[in-house]
C-alpha positions in Angstrom: -47.1 20.1 -30.7 -49.4 21.7 -28.1 -49.5 25.4 -27.5 -48.3 26.9 -24.1 -49.3 30.4 -23.1 -47.0 31.8 -20.5 -48.9 34.5 -18.6 -47.3 36.7 -15.9 -49.6 37.8 -13.1 -51.1 41.3 -13.3 -49.5 44.3 -11.5 -49.4 44.1 -7.8 -49.1 46.5 -4.9 -45.4 45.5 -4.6 -44.8 46.2 -8.3 -46.4 49.6 -7.8 -44.2 50.5 -4.9 -41.0 49.1 -6.2 -40.6 46.2 -3.7 -39.3 42.7 -4.5 -42.3 40.7 -3.3 -40.7 37.3 -3.7 -42.8 34.7 -1.8 -44.2 37.2 0.7 -47.7 36.0 1.6 -50.8 38.1 0.7 -49.3 40.2 -2.1 -52.2 40.6 -4.5 -53.2 42.4 -7.7 -53.9 46.1 -7.4 -56.7 47.8 -9.5 -54.5 48.1 -12.5 -53.4 44.5 -12.2 -57.1 43.3 -12.1 -57.8 45.3 -15.3 -54.6 43.8 -16.9 -55.7 40.3 -16.1 -59.2 40.9 -17.4 -57.7 42.2 -20.6 -55.6 39.1 -21.0 -58.7 37.0 -20.5 -60.4 38.8 -23.4 -57.3 38.2 -25.6 -57.6 34.4 -25.1 -61.4 34.1 -24.9 -61.6 32.5 -28.3 -59.2 29.7 -27.4 -60.5 26.4 -26.0 -58.2 26.0 -23.1 -57.4 22.5 -21.9 -55.9 23.5 -18.6 -54.5 26.4 -16.5 -51.5 25.7 -14.3 -50.8 28.4 -11.7 -48.1 29.3 -9.2 -49.4 28.9 -5.6 -48.9 32.5 -4.8 -52.0 34.7 -4.4 -51.3 37.1 -7.2 -51.0 34.2 -9.7 -54.1 32.4 -8.4 -56.1 35.7 -8.6 -54.9 36.2 -12.2 -55.9 32.6 -13.0 -59.3 33.2 -11.6 -59.8 36.2 -13.8 -58.5 34.4 -16.9 -61.1 31.6 -16.5 -64.1 33.6 -15.3 -67.2 33.6 -17.6 -65.9 31.1 -20.1 -68.6 28.9 -21.8 -66.7 25.8 -20.9 -65.1 25.4 -17.5 -61.4 25.1 -17.4 -59.4 23.0 -15.0 -57.1 25.1 -12.8 -54.3 23.3 -11.0 -51.5 24.6 -8.8 -47.9 23.6 -9.3 -45.2 24.8 -6.8 -42.5 24.3 -9.5 -43.6 27.5 -11.2 -43.7 29.6 -8.0 -41.6 32.7 -7.6 -37.8 32.5 -7.3 -36.8 32.0 -3.7 -35.2 35.4 -3.1 -34.7 34.7 0.6 -33.5 37.7 2.6 -34.1 39.9 -0.4 -37.8 39.4 -0.3 -39.9 42.4 0.8 -37.0 44.9 0.3 -37.1 48.0 -2.1 -35.5 47.4 -5.4 -33.6 50.7 -5.2 -32.0 49.5 -1.9 -31.2 46.1 -3.4 -29.5 47.7 -6.4 -26.8 48.9 -4.0 -26.0 45.3 -3.0 -22.8 43.8 -4.4 -24.8 40.7 -5.5 -27.0 43.0 -7.7 -24.3 43.2 -10.5 -24.0 39.4 -10.5 -27.8 39.1 -10.9 -27.6 41.4 -13.9 -24.6 39.9 -15.6 -24.2 36.3 -14.6 -27.4 35.1 -12.9 -26.3 31.4 -13.2 -23.8 32.2 -10.4 -26.4 33.7 -8.0 -27.7 32.1 -4.9 -29.9 34.6 -2.9 -29.0 34.9 0.8 -31.1 32.3 2.7 -32.8 31.5 -0.6 -32.7 29.7 -3.9 -30.2 29.8 -6.8 -31.3 31.0 -10.2 -30.2 27.8 -11.8 -32.5 25.8 -9.3 -35.4 28.1 -10.2 -34.8 27.6 -13.9 -34.4 23.8 -13.7 -37.7 23.3 -11.7 -39.7 25.7 -13.9 -38.5 24.3 -17.2 -38.9 20.8 -16.0 -42.5 21.6 -15.0 -43.6 23.0 -18.3 -41.9 20.4 -20.4 -43.3 17.6 -18.3 -46.8 19.0 -18.3 -46.7 19.8 -22.0 -45.7 16.3 -22.9 -48.4 14.8 -20.7 -51.1 17.0 -22.3 -49.8 16.1 -25.8 -50.1 12.4 -24.9 -53.5 12.6 -23.2 -55.3 15.3 -25.2 -53.5 15.6 -28.5 -51.6 18.2 -30.5 -54.6 20.7 -30.5 -54.3 21.2 -26.8 -53.8 24.8 -25.7 -52.8 25.4 -22.0 -51.8 28.2 -19.8 -49.1 28.6 -17.1 -49.5 31.6 -14.8 -46.3 32.5 -13.2 -43.7 35.3 -12.4 -41.4 37.5 -14.3 -38.1 35.8 -13.7 -39.6 32.3 -13.9 -41.2 33.0 -17.3 -37.9 34.6 -18.5 -36.1 31.4 -17.6 -38.6 29.2 -19.4 -38.3 31.5 -22.5 -34.5 31.4 -22.3 -34.5 27.6 -22.4 -37.0 27.6 -25.3 -34.8 30.0 -27.2 -31.6 27.9 -26.5 -30.1 30.8 -24.5 -27.8 30.4 -21.6 -29.4 31.5 -18.3 -26.8 34.3 -18.1 -28.5 36.0 -21.1 -32.1 35.8 -19.7 -32.0 39.4 -18.5 -32.3 40.4 -22.1 -35.9 39.1 -22.1 -38.7 41.4 -21.0 -41.9 40.0 -19.4 -44.4 42.7 -18.4 -47.3 42.2 -15.9 -50.2 40.2 -17.5 -48.1 39.8 -20.7 -48.6 36.6 -22.8 -45.7 34.7 -24.4 -46.3 31.6 -26.5 -44.2 28.5 -26.9 -44.9 25.3 -28.9 -42.8 22.2 -28.0 -42.1 19.6 -30.7 -40.0 16.4 -30.6 -37.1 18.3 -32.2 -37.1 21.7 -30.5 -39.3 24.4 -29.0 -40.8 27.1 -31.2 -41.1 30.5 -29.6 -44.1 32.1 -31.3 -44.2 35.4 -29.4 -42.9 37.0 -26.3 -44.2 39.8 -23.9 -47.4 40.6 -25.9 -50.0 42.8 -24.1 -52.5 43.4 -26.8 -54.3 41.7 -29.7 -56.7 38.8 -30.1 -54.9 35.4 -29.8 -57.7 33.2 -31.0 -55.7 32.5 -34.2 -53.2 30.4 -32.1 -55.6 27.4 -32.1 -53.9 24.8 -34.2 -56.0 23.6 -37.1 -57.6 20.2 -36.6 -56.0 17.6 -39.0 -57.6 14.7 -40.6 -56.3 11.2 -40.1 -53.3 10.4 -38.0 -50.8 12.7 -39.7 -48.9 14.7 -37.1 -48.1 18.4 -37.5 -44.6 19.1 -38.8 -41.9 19.3 -36.2 -39.4 21.0 -38.5 -39.0 24.7 -39.0 -40.4 26.0 -42.2 -37.5 27.1 -44.4 -38.2 30.6 -45.6 -40.8 31.2 -42.9 -43.8 29.2 -44.2 -47.4 30.3 -44.2 -47.7 30.8 -40.4 -51.1 30.0 -38.9 -52.5 29.2 -42.3 -50.4 26.0 -42.6 
């Protein structure tokens, strides 16, 4: 049961001005976004990361760079297009206050599973590719590295919300109930039985305690939920 840290990129110039960046080239972190990503790096500095997987968009690559700078042990950073931003199509680059007047906006808010953006992607397609990516990569790391592996996926707000909704067993139509702030860290552990959502949308606090304890012999960590709550990280 490896540990996945879902990190949203830091604040961007588009976030600051209320524009839906989408896949617009060149959108990068602003000064606040850089500081947010650096703060996130400090939060996970005590974790021995196995791998960082990033969306190919500049704002995520920049966040990944800041997350891995200055670490004692170098961390492999790989790009995977399956966790790129949702394809908003003709909505990309437009102000959110303008998009809120579109008829499709209400559907995005209430029944996102029914949404296909004009000249773009459907939200169900976005969810399927992103969830498939993290589950596949998590299983591969568990097989090659072991249950103590801790890895990071740096992605976008709606993409991370879709991954969390899947891990929580929620229908995609409920994913707008989840909040994912810039440079926030959410934590999921996948087991053979079910995913365990450890935390969502955290923006402060040292996360070094997430490192699973090394276990002697070949005994695997429990895949069942602890009835009553258990001892948490002490188990």
